[in-house]
N, C-alpha and C positions, 0 to 999 in steps of 0.2 A: 490276809487278805483272805473275804470268803469267797469258798471254791465256785463250783457253779455247781444244781445239784445234777441229777442224771436225767428226771426231765427238760430242765433250764439245759443243760449242752443239745438234748433232744430237742427240744422246741426252735434247738438257732440252729442246728443243721437242719433239719426241716426246710428251713428261711434258705438255708442258704447252697442250696447241696440241692436243685430237684430232676437231674437220671438218679432215675429206681438203681444199678449198677453203683453210680456211685457211693447213694448212700448206705447198698447192701454190701458191699465194701466196706466202709466204714464200719456198718455192725458186726460185720467178723472179725476186724482188726481189733475191736471193744475186748469179745470175745474172750480170745488171743490170750488178748492182754491181763485179763481180767485172769484166767490159766493158770500162766506164768508169774503170775503174783500172790496167788494162790501157794504156786508150786516153790516159790521163796520167803515164804508166809511174809508177803511187804501186801499194803493199802492197797485193797483188791477198784474201792473206789478210781481210786488214785490215777492208779496202769488205764482200768476201765476208762475212765474218761479223755485219757488223755489217745487210749485210740478211737475213741467213739471220733470229736475234732479233729481230729491231724491230719485231716485231707477239708477241712472246712470251702479251703479256698480253690480246688480243684479245676470247678469248673470258671471261677470269674479265670484261674494264669495255666492253664492246657495248652496254650502258646507258649504264654511266655514261661517256663518254668527254673529262669533264674529268680523269681517275688514268687511259686512260688512256696509253701509258710510260711516269707514274710507277709504277707500279707495274712493269709490266717493270724500269725501275731500281731497287727495290728488291731484283731475281729475281734479277736482273744485280750489281750489287752489288762484290761477292769476282767476279767472274769476269774482269768488262770494266776496259781504264784510260778512267777521268771522259773522254777525245776521244771512245771509243761511246754513251756513255751521255748524255756531250748529243745528238751526231747521233740518238740513239732518244729522244730528248725533243723537240727542234728538230721531229719530221718529227708532232710535232703541236705544231707550235705553235701556232695557235688557241687553243689551250687552258690549254699549258702556259707561255705566255709568256718559253718558250726560242726566239729566233730566231734561222735557220739565216746560221748567217755564211762556219761552212769551204765550201770545194769541199763537200768525202764528206756532209755537213749535205742540202747542194742537191741534189745527188748521190740520195740517199736517199730526197727528198724525189718526182724528178722522177720514178727511177726507182716510188717504189713505186704510182705513179697510173700512169707508162706502161704498166704491167704485166694490169693492166685493159680499159684499152682494148687491147690484144696479142689479152691472148684472145677479149674479143670482140668482135676482127679475125675473129681463128681458127672461132668459134663461126657465126660467118654464114655459113661454105663452105660449099659443099656436100659435101663430108672429115668436116668441122670439122675440122681438124688444121693449125696452125704453117706445115705445111710452104707449103700453097693460100698463104698472104700474104706480099706486096710489099708492100712499104714504099709503094709508090701509093700500096697498099689504104689502109695505114696513116693517109700523107696525106691523103685525103679522107676516110676519116671522122673523125681530129683537127678538118677542120673544119664537118660536121656538128652539129652541138650537140646535135642532138637523137637520135647514135651514144652508147651508153655512157655516159649525162652521168654516173655516179655517176664515170668519169673527169678528172679535175678537173682541165681545158687551163691553166691557168694554175700547177697545181702541175707540172705538162709542159714547161709552158716554163720555167722556173729553169732544165734545160739550156744554154738563152743565156745566160744570167746567168755560168754557170763555163767557157763555150765554147764550149761543141758546137750547131752551128748546130743547127734542127731534125729537119731533113731528118733528122742522121747521124747524131741520138740516134732518131730511134726505125730508123736501118740499125741501128745498136750493139744496138738493144733486139730486134732482131727476134731479129738473127741467133745473139744470145744464146740466147733461150729453145728457138729452134731446135738449136739443139746440149742442151738436157733437154728434151726435145716429150713423148722416151716417160714421162719422171720425169714427168713430170706431165699426163699422159693429155690430149696432143692434139699 
């Protein structure tokens, strides 16, 4: 099966995602996934692609979380191999029942969650920019359960299950977002 190119995936995302913050989130998860792939010596294109399209159905399923990622599967089934479709479904395992097993699946869940924490960290900086955020800041905010409550800590901690220590994961993810800060307005 021919896998979508990044450009094709980006066009598809732009067609299905109208809210800028969701679009920026998907770019952020793509960047983090690419960096994790690089860390492990995995296929950056494939890992980035799954990060980019993982929430393609979010706006359609926002009020029906049990359908989230299943609608995405229908949208993407002709364009992505089964392994990437499974990773997308596994990122919503609480509703799909597709338990995350592979390194990629767990990385997607952790990347999805850490992106929200990193954006929240940037937004409390005086400049509201990622450039000011340090790994130590992220570690401190991670421990503060009242900060960025939507960034589920147990999902972020899946990084440890795939062999990336927490602080190293913060560093990888933060650096990935700093590289695309201009694209995501941070």
